[in-house]
C-alpha positions in Angstrom: -27.7 72.2 141.8 -24.2 72.3 142.3 -23.2 73.0 145.8 -20.0 74.9 147.1 -18.6 71.6 148.2 -19.5 69.9 144.6 -17.9 73.0 142.4 -14.6 72.7 145.1 -14.4 68.9 144.5 -14.8 69.3 140.6 -11.9 71.8 140.7 -9.9 69.4 142.7 -10.4 66.7 140.5 -9.4 68.9 137.4 -6.2 69.9 139.4 -5.1 66.8 140.9 -6.7 64.1 139.0 -4.6 61.2 140.4 -5.7 62.4 143.9 -9.5 60.9 142.9 -8.3 58.3 140.7 -10.7 55.0 141.4 -9.1 52.6 143.9 -8.1 50.0 141.6 -6.2 52.3 140.0 -4.3 53.6 143.2 -3.5 49.8 143.9 -1.5 49.8 140.7 -0.4 53.4 141.1 0.7 53.1 144.7 0.8 49.5 145.7 3.2 50.2 149.0 0.1 51.8 150.7 -2.2 49.1 150.3 -2.6 46.5 153.1 -3.3 43.3 151.7 -6.5 42.8 154.5 -7.9 45.8 153.2 -7.7 45.4 149.4 -11.5 43.8 149.3 -13.0 46.7 151.4 -11.4 49.1 149.6 -12.7 48.0 146.3 -16.3 47.9 147.6 -16.6 50.8 150.6 -17.1 54.5 149.2 -18.7 56.2 152.4 -19.9 59.8 153.1 -17.1 59.9 155.6 -14.6 59.1 152.5 -15.5 61.6 150.2 -15.8 64.3 153.0 -12.0 63.3 153.7 -11.2 63.3 149.9 -12.9 66.6 149.9 -10.9 67.9 152.4 -7.6 66.8 150.8 -8.4 68.5 147.4 -9.2 71.6 149.1 -6.3 71.4 150.7 -3.8 70.7 147.7 -5.4 73.3 145.7 -4.9 76.0 148.2 -1.1 74.4 148.7 -0.8 74.8 144.5 -2.1 78.2 144.4 0.7 79.2 147.2 3.4 77.5 145.3 2.1 78.9 142.0 2.2 82.2 143.6 5.8 81.8 144.4 7.1 80.3 141.2 5.3 83.2 139.4 6.6 85.9 141.8 10.2 84.2 141.5 9.9 84.3 137.8 8.7 88.2 137.6 12.1 89.3 139.7 14.3 86.9 137.3 12.7 88.6 134.2 12.8 92.1 135.9 16.7 91.7 136.7 17.1 90.2 133.1 15.2 93.1 131.7 16.8 95.6 133.7 20.0 93.9 132.6 19.4 94.6 129.0 18.1 97.7 129.4 21.0 98.8 131.3 23.4 97.2 128.6 21.7 98.6 125.8 22.2 101.9 127.3 25.8 101.8 128.1 26.6 100.3 124.5 24.2 103.3 123.0 26.4 105.8 125.3 29.6 103.9 124.3 28.8 104.1 120.6 27.6 107.9 120.9 31.0 109.1 122.7 33.1 107.1 120.2 31.3 108.8 117.3 31.5 112.5 119.1 35.0 112.0 120.1 36.4 110.9 117.0 33.8 113.6 114.7 35.5 115.9 117.2 38.9 115.2 116.2 38.0 115.5 112.4 36.8 118.8 113.3 40.1 119.8 114.7 41.8 118.6 111.8 39.6 120.4 109.3 39.9 123.4 111.4 43.7 123.2 110.9 43.2 123.2 106.8 40.4 126.0 106.8 42.6 128.5 109.0 46.1 127.5 108.3 48.5 126.0 110.1 52.3 127.5 110.6 54.5 129.3 113.5 55.3 132.3 113.4 58.7 133.6 111.8 61.7 133.2 114.0 62.9 136.9 113.2 61.6 139.6 115.6 58.7 141.3 113.6 60.6 144.8 113.5 63.2 143.3 111.8 62.0 141.5 109.2 62.6 142.4 105.6 59.7 142.2 103.2 61.0 140.5 100.1 58.2 141.5 97.4 59.5 139.5 94.7 59.9 136.4 96.7 56.6 136.4 98.2 55.1 137.4 94.7 56.2 134.0 93.4 55.4 131.9 96.6 51.8 133.2 96.9 51.5 132.2 93.3 51.8 128.3 94.5 50.6 128.6 97.9 47.0 129.9 96.6 46.2 127.0 93.6 43.9 127.0 91.2 41.7 124.4 91.2 43.4 121.9 89.2 46.6 122.4 90.4 48.4 119.5 89.1 51.8 120.0 90.3 54.2 120.3 93.2 57.0 122.6 93.7 60.3 122.7 94.8 61.8 125.7 96.7 65.8 126.2 97.2 68.4 128.5 98.5 71.9 128.4 99.9 72.1 128.3 103.8 71.5 131.0 105.5 69.5 132.9 102.4 66.1 133.5 104.7 64.2 130.2 103.0 62.7 129.3 106.0 61.6 133.0 107.4 59.8 134.2 104.2 58.1 130.7 103.5 56.4 131.1 107.1 56.0 134.9 106.7 54.0 134.2 103.3 52.4 130.9 104.6 51.0 132.9 107.5 49.7 135.9 105.2 48.2 133.1 103.4 47.0 131.4 106.3 44.1 129.1 104.6 44.5 126.2 103.4 48.1 126.0 104.3 50.1 123.4 106.4 53.8 124.1 107.6 55.9 121.0 108.6 59.6 121.1 109.7 61.1 117.9 108.2 63.8 116.1 110.9 65.9 113.6 109.9 64.3 111.2 112.0 61.0 109.6 110.7 59.5 109.3 114.1 59.8 112.9 114.6 58.5 114.0 111.5 55.3 111.9 111.8 54.9 113.7 115.2 55.5 117.0 113.6 53.0 116.4 111.0 50.4 115.6 113.0 50.9 118.2 115.4 50.6 120.7 112.6 47.2 119.0 111.9 45.9 118.5 115.2 45.6 114.9 115.4 45.8 112.8 118.1 46.7 109.5 117.6 44.5 108.6 120.8 41.6 107.6 118.8 38.6 106.3 120.7 37.5 102.9 119.9 33.8 101.8 121.0 33.7 98.1 123.0 31.1 97.1 120.2 33.9 97.8 117.6 36.8 96.6 119.3 34.4 93.7 120.0 33.7 93.2 116.1 37.6 93.4 115.3 38.2 90.9 117.7 35.7 88.3 116.4 36.4 89.2 112.3 40.2 89.4 113.4 39.9 92.8 111.6 42.4 95.1 113.9 44.7 96.5 110.9 43.1 100.3 111.7 44.9 99.8 115.2 47.8 98.4 114.2 49.0 100.3 111.1 52.1 102.2 111.4 51.6 105.6 112.7 53.0 107.4 109.5 50.2 105.5 107.6 47.4 106.8 110.5 49.2 110.6 110.2 48.8 110.5 106.4 45.2 108.8 106.4 43.9 111.5 108.7 46.3 114.1 106.6 44.3 113.1 103.5 40.7 113.1 105.1 41.7 116.9 105.9 42.5 117.3 102.6 39.8 115.8 100.6 37.0 117.7 102.8 39.2 120.8 102.4 38.9 120.4 98.6 35.3 119.7 98.6 34.6 122.9 100.9 36.5 125.3 98.8 36.9 123.9 95.3 41.1 124.0 95.7 43.8 121.6 97.0 45.3 122.7 100.3 49.2 123.2 100.2 51.8 121.3 102.4 55.0 122.7 102.9 58.0 120.7 103.8 60.9 122.5 104.8 64.5 121.7 105.3 63.8 118.5 103.5 67.9 118.8 102.6 68.7 117.0 105.9 67.6 113.9 104.3 69.8 113.8 101.4 72.5 112.1 103.6 70.7 110.9 107.0 67.1 109.3 105.5 67.2 109.4 101.6 64.5 106.4 101.7 62.3 109.0 103.4 63.0 111.9 101.0 62.0 109.2 98.0 59.1 108.4 99.6 57.9 112.0 100.1 58.7 113.1 96.9 56.4 109.6 95.4 54.1 111.0 97.7 54.3 114.6 96.2 53.6 112.9 92.7 50.5 111.0 93.6 49.0 113.9 94.9 49.6 115.7 91.9 48.3 113.3 89.8 45.2 113.6 91.9 45.0 117.3 92.0 44.2 116.7 96.3 47.0 118.5 97.7 50.3 120.3 96.8 53.3 119.7 98.2 56.2 122.3 98.5 59.6 121.4 99.3 62.0 123.9 100.9 65.5 122.8 100.6 69.1 124.1 100.5 70.9 123.7 97.3 72.7 121.2 97.3 72.3 117.2 96.5 68.6 116.8 97.5 67.6 119.1 94.8 69.6 117.1 92.2 68.6 113.5 93.7 64.9 114.6 93.1 65.7 115.7 89.6 66.9 112.4 88.6 64.0 110.5 89.6 61.0 109.8 87.6 58.8 111.3 90.2 60.2 114.8 88.9 57.5 114.5 85.7 54.9 116.3 88.0 57.0 119.1 89.8 57.4 122.3 88.3 60.3 122.4 86.3 61.8 125.9 87.6 62.2 126.0 91.1 61.9 129.0 93.0 65.3 130.0 94.0 65.5 132.3 97.2 68.5 134.3 96.5 70.6 136.8 99.1 69.5 140.1 99.9 70.5 143.1 97.3 73.0 145.3 98.5 70.2 147.9 99.0 67.9 145.5 101.3 71.0 144.5 103.3 71.8 147.9 103.7 68.4 148.6 104.9 68.4 145.7 107.0 72.1 146.6 108.7 71.5 150.2 109.0 67.5 150.7 109.7 66.5 147.6 111.7 69.7 146.6 113.7 71.3 150.4 113.8 74.4 149.8 112.9 76.5 152.8 111.9 77.0 153.5 107.8 80.6 152.7 107.8 80.6 149.3 110.1 77.2 148.7 107.6 79.2 149.1 104.2 82.2 146.8 106.1 79.7 144.2 106.7 78.3 144.0 103.4 81.4 143.9 101.7 82.1 140.7 103.7 79.1 138.9 103.3 76.9 140.0 100.7 73.6 139.9 101.6 73.1 136.8 103.4 70.9 137.3 106.0 71.6 135.0 108.6 75.2 136.1 108.7 74.1 139.8 108.6 72.1 139.2 111.6 74.7 137.2 113.6 77.4 139.1 113.0 75.5 142.5 113.1 74.3 141.4 116.5 78.0 141.0 117.2 78.7 144.7 116.5 75.8 145.7 118.4 77.4 143.9 121.9 80.7 146.0 121.3 82.6 143.3 119.0 84.8 145.3 116.6 84.6 144.6 112.9 88.2 143.1 112.7 87.1 140.3 115.0 83.9 139.5 113.6 86.0 139.1 110.3 88.6 136.9 111.6 85.4 134.8 112.9 84.1 134.7 109.6 87.4 133.5 107.5 88.1 130.9 110.2 84.4 129.6 109.5 85.1 129.3 106.0 88.4 128.0 106.5 86.7 125.0 108.3 84.2 124.5 105.3 87.3 124.2 103.1 88.9 121.6 105.7 85.4 120.1 105.6 86.0 119.7 101.8 89.8 118.4 102.1 90.8 121.3 99.7 93.0 123.2 101.7 96.8 122.9 100.6 98.1 119.1 100.8 94.5 117.9 101.2 93.1 115.3 98.9 90.7 117.4 97.0 93.1 120.3 96.9 94.1 120.1 93.2 90.6 119.7 91.7 89.2 122.3 93.6 91.6 124.6 92.9 90.7 124.2 89.3 87.4 124.9 90.0 88.0 127.6 92.4 89.8 129.8 89.6 87.2 128.8 87.3 84.7 130.7 89.4 87.0 133.5 90.0 87.3 134.3 86.7 83.3 133.6 85.4 81.8 134.1 88.7 79.4 130.7 88.1 80.3 127.8 85.7 77.8 125.2 84.2 76.9 121.9 86.1 78.0 120.2 83.6 81.3 121.4 83.5 81.6 121.1 87.3 81.1 117.3 86.7 83.8 117.3 83.8 86.2 119.3 86.0 85.7 117.0 89.1 85.4 113.5 86.8 84.3 111.8 90.1 80.6 111.9 91.2 81.6 110.9 94.9 83.5 113.7 95.5 81.7 116.4 93.3 78.7 115.4 96.0 81.1 116.1 98.7 82.2 119.3 97.5 78.3 120.4 97.4 78.0 119.1 100.7 80.9 120.8 102.0 79.2 124.7 102.4 81.9 125.5 99.6 80.0 125.4 96.4 76.6 125.4 95.5 74.3 124.3 92.4 71.5 126.3 91.8 68.6 124.4 89.7 67.0 127.6 88.4 70.1 128.2 86.5 71.9 124.9 86.2 75.0 126.8 87.6 77.8 126.2 90.5 78.8 128.9 92.5 80.5 129.8 95.6 78.4 129.1 98.4 78.4 132.4 100.2 80.3 136.1 99.4 82.5 135.0 102.4 83.7 132.0 100.5 85.0 134.3 97.8 86.3 137.0 99.6 88.6 133.8 101.6 89.9 132.4 98.3 91.0 135.7 96.6 92.8 136.0 99.9 94.7 132.6 100.2 98.0 132.2 98.0 97.1 128.3 97.7 94.5 129.4 95.0 96.1 132.4 93.6 95.7 132.6 89.5 97.6 135.4 87.9 95.0 137.6 87.2 93.0 137.5 90.3 91.7 140.9 91.3 
């Protein structure tokens, strides 16, 4: 039968075997603790008192061991708890970071898609009550702003300065609404990028999660964050266009207005946009509509291989008819009939000029004063083209003027043949004296006021002028 002391002794031996080794073993283990004179006695004497002392020592060691074990276990538990809390917290932060990045970027994508689904175009810069509804032009525009599913070409809309291109295009775009994105094209690339981003609601401040950012750094894949702004906004536009087509079974339309600004200041940008338009047409992913003044920009576009995907008959926005001009001046602006007819005889149906000089009349200026202002402006254009008497292009300019006075228009090939210099031909077309119509392939006076001017100038006289 084992007593409590015996049990404790055995447990003490299990936990601390070295404390209960035989004496001779102890000598070898701790020789410094054994004195020479005590060795024989230590080997042979094993009294009760010795056993009792050993038992007390063993029990005390067990208790201390238990205490140390508890302390060690407690410290380990605290460390484990701290590590576990850190892991849980870090995991929560990572999940929150990923969730927020996903929500933020999905929100941006919804904003872009919303722009496509509802259309994005500013109001016409004309007071609503002064708008002229140009039924024939709007009917042509609606045909291209509401494309069929497999529409596979891009379009060009042209018109002289002041014919109301921007106004009627915006008017029609807002009427159609769904799927139409309008962008004014400035000659500076960065400004164009900003305008396109604004039109589709794209934000360059994309949220990149810590995890993705870390992954990019580790893998060296940071292209998406560092790629040029143009490609970032173009990629966003293409995503929106793709989703719109998937939802509506037809491509969206992107209107690029005022591209004629690029023919002198940023020709490469115009070429790039035309190449993009051809690519989109090939894919039937988006229909691009270029809006330009008549001049060198449409000519340059027609001479490039990318023209193969353009609708071959550009939409030409011409001056108002005499009836439309009369309605605008008399009914919309409230000008008396006599002055209205005088303005039409001077300006024809050029809506911008009718508006500008009609407002002058309403401010109290006389028709005679307005007429002088108009003639002075045309005279400036002739100076720009160096076509007045004694200037570099007067002789060749006079020949073209006389042909136009006789025939009203001349074939473009005839125009080039008469000028016999491509650079001078481009200068004349850019100086707002002559105008090229890509629909008919002819050259005309840039405006009715221009024709009035040359008929009154003796240096352009020709027997038979009437």
